[in-house]
MARRO-386510 format. One line per field, with one value per atom (N, C-alpha, C): residue in three letters; z, x, y. Coordinates in steps of 0.001 Angstrom, whole numbers, padded with zeros to 6 digits. Atoms other than C-alpha are relative to their C-alpha. Example, Ala and Ser with C-alpha at 12.3 -4.5 7.8 and 13.67 -1.06 7.14 Angstrom:
! residues 2
mifi Ala, Ala, Ala, Ser, Ser, Ser
up 000000, 007800, 000000, -000060, 007140, 000730
east 000890, 012300, 000900, -000820, 013670, -000770
north -001190, -004500, 001200, -001190, -001060, 001090
***
This chain:
! residues 162
mifi Met, Met, Met, Lys, Lys, Lys, Phe, Phe, Phe, His, His, His, Gly, Gly, Gly, Val, Val, Val, Arg, Arg, Arg, Thr, Thr, Thr, Arg, Arg, Arg, Leu, Leu, Leu, Leu, Leu, Leu, Trp, Trp, Trp, Pro, Pro, Pro, Ser, Ser, Ser, Ile, Ile, Ile, Ile, Ile, Ile, Ser, Ser, Ser, Val, Val, Val, Pro, Pro, Pro, Thr, Thr, Thr, Ile, Ile, Ile, Leu, Leu, Leu, Leu, Leu, Leu, Ala, Ala, Ala, Gly, Gly, Gly, Gln, Gln, Gln, Ser, Ser, Ser, Ala, Ala, Ala, Gln, Gln, Gln, Ala, Ala, Ala, Ala, Ala, Ala, Cys, Cys, Cys, Val, Val, Val, Leu, Leu, Leu, Ile, Ile, Ile, Pro, Pro, Pro, Asn, Asn, Asn, Pro, Pro, Pro, Gly, Gly, Gly, Asn, Asn, Asn, Asn, Asn, Asn, Thr, Thr, Thr, Tyr, Tyr, Tyr, Thr, Thr, Thr, Cys, Cys, Cys, Asp, Asp, Asp, Ser, Ser, Ser, Gly, Gly, Gly, Val, Val, Val, Gly, Gly, Gly, Gly, Gly, Gly, Pro, Pro, Pro, Leu, Leu, Leu, Ile, Ile, Ile, Asp, Asp, Asp, Thr, Thr, Thr, Gly, Gly, Gly, Gly, Gly, Gly, Asn, Asn, Asn, Asn, Asn, Asn, Thr, Thr, Thr, Leu, Leu, Leu, Ile, Ile, Ile, Met, Met, Met, Pro, Pro, Pro, Val, Val, Val, Arg, Arg, Arg, Gly, Gly, Gly, Thr, Thr, Thr, Gly, Gly, Gly, Phe, Phe, Phe, Ile, Ile, Ile, Asn, Asn, Asn, Gly, Gly, Gly, Pro, Pro, Pro, Val, Val, Val, Val, Val, Val, Phe, Phe, Phe, Gly, Gly, Gly, Ala, Ala, Ala, Gly, Gly, Gly, Ala, Ala, Ala, Asp, Asp, Asp, Ser, Ser, Ser, Val, Val, Val, Phe, Phe, Phe, Ile, Ile, Ile, Glu, Glu, Glu, Ser, Ser, Ser, Gly, Gly, Gly, Thr, Thr, Thr, Ile, Ile, Ile, Gln, Gln, Gln, Gly, Gly, Gly, Asn, Asn, Asn, Leu, Leu, Leu, Asp, Asp, Asp, Thr, Thr, Thr, Gly, Gly, Gly, Ala, Ala, Ala, Gly, Gly, Gly, Asn, Asn, Asn, Asp, Asp, Asp, Thr, Thr, Thr, Val, Val, Val, Glu, Glu, Glu, Leu, Leu, Leu, Arg, Arg, Arg, Gly, Gly, Gly, Gly, Gly, Gly, Phe, Phe, Phe, Val, Val, Val, Asn, Asn, Asn, Gly, Gly, Gly, Thr, Thr, Thr, Ile, Ile, Ile, Thr, Thr, Thr, Gln, Gln, Gln, Gly, Gly, Gly, Ala, Ala, Ala, Gly, Gly, Gly, Val, Val, Val, Asp, Asp, Asp, Thr, Thr, Thr, Phe, Phe, Phe, Lys, Lys, Lys, Met, Met, Met, Thr, Thr, Thr, Gly, Gly, Gly, Ala, Ala, Ala, Pro, Pro, Pro, Phe, Phe, Phe, Ser, Ser, Ser, Ala, Ala, Ala, Ser, Ser, Ser, Ser, Ser, Ser, Lys, Lys, Lys, Ala, Ala, Ala, Ala, Ala, Ala, Ser, Ser, Ser, Ser, Ser, Ser, Thr, Thr, Thr, Arg, Arg, Arg, Leu, Leu, Leu, Ser, Ser, Ser, Ser, Ser, Ser, Leu, Leu, Leu, Ala, Ala, Ala, Glu, Glu, Glu, Glu, Glu, Glu, Ser, Ser, Ser, Ser, Ser, Ser, Gly, Gly, Gly, Ser, Ser, Ser, Phe, Phe, Phe, Leu, Leu, Leu, Arg, Arg, Arg, Val, Val, Val, Thr, Thr, Thr, Phe, Phe, Phe, Ser, Ser, Ser, Arg, Arg, Arg
up -000727, -011257, -000134, 000138, -011665, 001231, -001115, -008966, -000528, 000572, -010296, -001274, 001292, -013684, 000022, -000075, -012452, 000425, -000364, -012288, 001364, -001337, -008820, -000012, 000017, -009796, -000212, 000162, -010691, 001291, -001262, -007207, 000913, -000924, -005357, -000152, 000097, -006825, 000558, -000529, -005897, 001521, -001462, -002318, 000585, -000504, -001833, -000131, 000200, -003181, 000958, -000924, -000681, 001191, -001092, 002312, -000487, 000538, 000110, -000197, 000198, -000791, 001347, -001323, 002882, 000647, -000595, 003999, -000678, 000721, 001325, 000519, -000513, 002957, 001378, -001335, 006357, -000091, 000013, 007241, 000578, -000475, 007764, 001141, -001063, 010849, -000624, 000530, 010261, 000444, -000550, 012208, 000459, -000429, 012845, -001090, 001139, 009415, -000026, -000161, 009801, -001055, 001118, 006391, -000497, 000431, 005662, -001523, 001395, 002287, -000044, 000074, 001047, 000289, -000280, 002264, 001333, -001239, 004956, 000115, -000202, 006449, 001266, -001184, 008856, 000234, -000382, 010677, 001064, -001011, 012607, 000474, -000596, 014988, 001001, -000896, 016438, 000400, -000371, 016600, -000591, 000522, 016029, 000495, -000390, 016315, -001210, 001053, 014233, 000574, -000473, 014420, -000198, -000419, 014895, -001121, 000974, 013136, -000050, 000192, 011781, -001323, 001172, 009384, 000256, -000301, 009420, -001053, 001019, 006408, 000115, 000045, 006253, 001357, -001198, 008771, 000229, -000200, 010251, 001204, -001073, 012485, 000344, -000489, 014609, 000857, -000758, 015926, 000560, -000663, 018460, 000652, -000407, 018799, 001224, -001178, 021766, -000281, 000043, 022446, -000927, 000842, 020364, 000842, -000667, 021188, -000720, 000783, 018921, 000868, -000726, 019980, -000970, 000829, 018484, 000714, -000599, 019189, -000483, 000362, 019083, 000057, -000112, 018918, -001095, 000984, 017137, -000144, 000236, 015544, -001210, 001078, 013485, -000097, 000206, 012044, 000087, 000021, 011491, -000738, 000581, 010765, 001114, -000964, 012476, 000193, -000224, 013824, 001145, -001034, 015938, 000382, -000508, 018125, 000955, -000828, 019642, 000500, -000582, 022022, 000938, -000831, 023409, 000472, -000389, 023771, -000510, 000542, 023050, 000715, -000626, 023790, -001032, 000736, 022377, 000896, -000769, 023613, -000489, 000440, 023048, 000175, -000137, 022961, -001078, 000933, 021278, -000179, 000297, 019569, -001191, 001087, 017519, -000791, 000757, 016382, 000074, 000036, 015599, -000678, 000580, 014613, 001083, -000946, 016274, 000091, -000117, 017495, 001117, -001011, 019508, 000389, -000526, 021727, 000981, -000914, 023392, 000475, -000629, 025798, 000850, -000693, 026842, 000555, -000430, 027489, -000578, 000543, 026566, 000773, -000691, 027471, -000962, 000690, 026307, 000964, -000850, 027822, -000490, 000428, 027088, 000264, -000192, 027015, -001122, 000995, 025214, -000172, 000297, 023512, -001119, 001039, 021578, -000243, 000329, 019777, -000044, 000102, 018977, -000678, 000529, 018270, 001137, -001003, 020089, 000030, -000109, 021235, 001064, -000967, 023088, 000438, -000569, 025395, 000895, -000819, 026822, 000481, -000553, 029141, 000851, -000770, 030414, 000148, -000239, 032008, -000209, 000212, 031535, 001237, -001120, 034177, -000289, 000202, 034734, 000941, -000820, 035945, -000808, 000693, 035106, 000998, -000878, 036477, -000316, 000339, 035147, 001176, -001079, 037288, 000122, -000084, 036421, 000916, -000807, 038102, 001477, -001407, 041317, 000649, -000544, 041704, 000569, -000592, 043973, -000750, 000745, 041706, -001485, 001419, 038174, -000812, 000779, 036785, -001331, 001278, 034155, 000148, 000017, 033191, -001299, 001196, 030793, 000220, -000130, 030250, -001321, 001223, 027764, -000006, 000147, 026574, -001462, 001384, 023260, -001024, 000956, 021577, -000149, 000110, 022230, 001195, -001060, 024309, 000092, -000211, 025802, 000938, -000833, 027159, 000416, -000512, 029393, 000828, -000769, 030752, 000524, -000625, 033214, 000548, -000604, 034148, 000250, -000361, 035678, -000423
east -000928, -040185, -000423, 000287, -039929, 000490, -000381, -039803, -000057, -000124, -038596, -000815, 000656, -040010, -001485, 001417, -043464, -000079, 000153, -044533, -000679, 000524, -045333, -001514, 001426, -048750, -000834, 000741, -049771, -000066, 000008, -048913, -001136, 001006, -051404, -001363, 001294, -054571, 000065, -000134, -053253, 000013, -000078, -052457, -001347, 001300, -055789, -001041, 001015, -057760, 000142, -000186, -056279, -000954, 000979, -058300, -001434, 001349, -061363, -000340, 000218, -061005, -000170, 000111, -060479, -001338, 001272, -063552, -001180, 001100, -065700, -000267, 000160, -065153, -000624, 000578, -066494, -001513, 001459, -070056, -000623, 000714, -072515, -000925, 000962, -074700, -001375, 001332, -078196, -000987, 000878, -079670, -001297, 001292, -083365, -001028, 000892, -084975, -000955, 000990, -088198, -001095, 000937, -089877, -000359, 000413, -091911, -000020, 000115, -091674, -000825, 000750, -093853, 000904, -000743, -092750, 000700, -000762, -090257, 001005, -000900, -088302, 000813, -000845, -085416, 000308, -000223, -085177, 001082, -001025, -082123, -000085, 000060, -082344, 001143, -001158, -078897, 000361, -000250, -078917, -001113, 001006, -081192, -001398, 001398, -084961, -000801, 000875, -087510, -001339, 001252, -090993, -001165, 000283, -093608, 000315, -000244, -093051, -001229, 001176, -096156, 000179, -000207, -095566, -000733, 000833, -098337, 000078, -000158, -097169, 001341, -001257, -094536, 000532, -000745, -092061, 001029, -000819, -090384, 000920, -000983, -087370, 000386, -000511, -086422, 001215, -001240, -082859, 000400, -000548, -081720, 001294, -001233, -078049, 000673, -000763, -075707, 000742, -000668, -074166, -000692, 000745, -076856, -000708, 000736, -078775, -001320, 001219, -081777, -001224, 001211, -085133, -001170, 001191, -088437, -001125, 001006, -091016, -001375, 001302, -094309, 000003, 000102, -095537, 000763, -000514, -093966, -001076, 001106, -096704, 000344, -000165, -096122, -001284, 001211, -098867, 000270, -000147, -099355, 001287, -001275, -096018, 000948, -001038, -092899, 000899, -000711, -091670, 000994, -001037, -088550, 000376, -000436, -087531, 001155, -001193, -084027, 000407, -000297, -083501, 001191, -001198, -079990, 000374, -000265, -080045, -001154, 000987, -082155, -001332, 001315, -085785, -001108, 001259, -089195, -000961, 000915, -091465, -001416, 001326, -094722, -000139, 000269, -096268, 000725, -000608, -094635, -000982, 000981, -097070, 000506, -000528, -095708, -001093, 001101, -099161, -000027, 000149, -100197, 001217, -001120, -097671, 000980, -001020, -094686, 001083, -000849, -092873, 001014, -001058, -089711, 000293, -000446, -088911, 001126, -001135, -085475, 000396, -000317, -084834, 001251, -001284, -081161, 000502, -000363, -080961, -001020, 000946, -082728, -001294, 001261, -086267, -001172, 001284, -089826, -000926, 000887, -091940, -001430, 001337, -095247, -000203, 000270, -096781, 000626, -000489, -095334, -001095, 001084, -098007, 000429, -000242, -097521, -001333, 001308, -100596, -000010, 000177, -101803, 001209, -001139, -099069, 000902, -000982, -096151, 001060, -000869, -094288, 001063, -001085, -090998, 000377, -000471, -090002, 001181, -001197, -086467, 000489, -000541, -085089, 001205, -001217, -081521, 000727, -000815, -079545, -000690, 000726, -082281, -000836, 000873, -084236, -001415, 001326, -087694, -000992, 001138, -090901, -001246, 001236, -094386, -001135, 001156, -097879, -000929, 000821, -099097, -000087, 000101, -100162, 001286, -001280, -096796, 000946, -000901, -094977, -000352, 000386, -096968, 000508, -000557, -095464, 001386, -001324, -092435, 001060, -000959, -090826, -000209, 000100, -090198, 001023, -000951, -088185, -000595, 000634, -090679, -001507, 001447, -094291, -000507, 000662, -096462, -001488, 001424, -100036, -000670, 000718, -102530, -001332, 001285, -105387, -000203, 000361, -107152, 000850, -000756, -105160, 001447, -001401, -101786, 000775, -000881, -098852, 001161, -001071, -096317, 001028, -001098, -092938, 000805, -000725, -091259, 001170, -001180, -087725, 000659, -000693, -086132, 001318, -001266, -082455, 000846, -000875, -079820, 001407
north 000821, 046871, -001457, 001417, 043114, -000750, 000867, 040434, -001419, 001338, 037088, -000160, 000064, 037848, 000345, -000372, 038937, 001449, -001395, 042541, 000122, -000210, 043846, 000214, -000287, 045089, -001253, 001245, 041504, -000804, 000728, 040223, 000446, -000504, 042434, -000669, 000694, 040899, -001425, 001353, 037430, 000016, -000082, 038459, 000399, -000444, 040213, -001101, 001028, 037270, -001170, 001120, 034761, 000096, -000070, 036075, -000147, 000129, 036276, -001468, 001432, 032602, -000688, 000607, 031654, 000336, -000388, 033601, -000684, 000633, 032009, -001399, 001349, 028585, -000052, -000004, 029668, -000074, 000111, 028763, 001254, -001184, 031578, -000389, 000228, 031906, -000177, 000251, 030577, 001073, -001033, 033493, -000642, 000541, 032937, 000283, -000189, 032935, -001192, 001064, 030947, 000136, -000133, 030915, -001401, 001342, 027756, -000137, 000398, 026039, -001273, 001256, 023169, -001200, 001224, 019738, 000028, 000134, 018798, 001140, -001138, 021695, -000161, -000091, 022148, 001460, -001390, 025471, 000029, -000201, 026630, 001439, -001332, 029577, 000099, -000076, 030299, 001425, -001395, 034111, 000861, -000906, 037058, -000325, 000147, 037256, -000435, 000458, 035399, -000399, 000548, 034068, 000931, 001373, 033105, -000999, 001064, 029762, -000897, 000845, 028052, -000744, 000848, 025142, -001309, 001157, 022553, -001103, 001029, 020514, -000696, 000742, 017779, -000397, 000378, 016430, 001100, -001187, 019494, -000136, 000011, 020091, 001427, -001275, 023092, -000288, 000158, 023347, 001356, -001183, 025932, -000490, 000668, 024882, 000606, -000410, 025110, 001305, -001303, 028553, 000995, -000930, 030229, 001048, -001068, 033364, 000269, -000178, 032851, 000245, -000364, 034256, -000106, 000139, 033107, 000737, -000855, 035774, -000439, 000529, 033905, -001506, 001455, 030341, -000736, 000949, 027386, -001062, 000928, 025256, -000862, 000960, 022116, -000818, 000785, 019885, -001484, 001454, 016171, -000360, 000410, 014530, -000383, 000367, 013253, 001217, -001258, 016586, -000142, 000026, 017208, 001419, -001296, 020135, -000264, 000150, 020348, 001382, -001309, 023273, -000152, 000019, 023720, 001401, -001388, 027516, 000850, -000922, 030568, -000068, -000129, 031297, -000103, -000043, 030496, 000767, -000849, 033289, -000272, 000420, 031443, -001492, 001425, 028001, -000799, 000948, 025002, -001142, 001041, 022606, -000795, 000830, 019702, -000698, 000588, 018544, -001511, 001453, 014986, -000635, 000736, 012331, -000401, 000460, 010684, 001067, -001182, 013780, -000140, -000016, 014427, 001434, -001282, 017402, -000301, 000131, 017580, 001381, -001276, 020429, -000195, 000146, 020592, 001325, -001343, 024321, 000952, -000960, 027503, 000025, -000203, 028425, -000090, -000064, 027860, 000718, -000788, 030615, -000154, 000358, 028911, -001477, 001415, 025468, -000820, 000950, 022454, -001036, 000935, 020355, -000925, 000989, 017138, -000710, 000558, 015814, -001509, 001445, 012304, -000639, 000741, 009757, -000435, 000405, 008169, 001085, -001164, 011273, -000222, 000076, 011649, 001400, -001261, 014489, -000318, 000206, 014572, 001357, -001238, 017220, -000343, 000214, 017243, 001321, -001174, 020049, 001325, -001249, 022633, 000304, -000323, 024534, -000480, 000560, 023083, 000645, -000396, 024610, -000261, 000327, 023512, 000016, 000010, 023596, -001166, 001159, 020263, -000951, 000971, 017325, -000807, 000697, 015718, 000760, -000805, 018610, -000084, 000070, 018135, -001284, 001233, 014671, 000267, -000193, 014463, -000787, 000803, 011902, 000245, -000330, 013184, -000779, 000781, 010314, -000426, 000314, 009256, 000083, -000119, 009687, -000588, 000511, 007781, 000169, -000256, 008875, -000303, 000328, 007543, 000730, -000676, 009722, 000344, -000333, 010273, -000743, 000798, 007507, 000411, -000399, 009129, -000517, 000465, 007999, 000983, -000959, 010376, -000607, 000471, 009342, 001217, -001152, 011905, -000505, 000364, 011584, 001260, -001115, 014003, -000533, 000394, 013758, 001224, -001133, 015991, -000244
***
């Protein structure tokens, strides 16, 4: 049978391939694959379970994006370098250590069930809209608007806001 000069059997492969082409353009979930490579690395943990994450070389970034369900089972350890950690969802079930260097940690959601340590360097810690509990001397203060402490040649800037 012909349809406007084209055989019917030739139309089916064209129709079937349209959804395939549309699906190929969609971005895949990053899951929680935390495999270090030499140099600077960016890790995204938005679903699934991964970890621990230990990458002590380069300037590294960990992103746990909003509306994610990622779970890092174990510590996150970065070394000397300008490292960044952005937590908007999910859980780190272990300590977070950004090592030496000018590091940034932003906690907007999610959980870190362990200690957060930033080594020597000018480090920034920002927390907004996330639950907070700590047992440090900063937490014993009744006013947690900002804290600056100098020790061992490092400077830490902490900002809390609601």
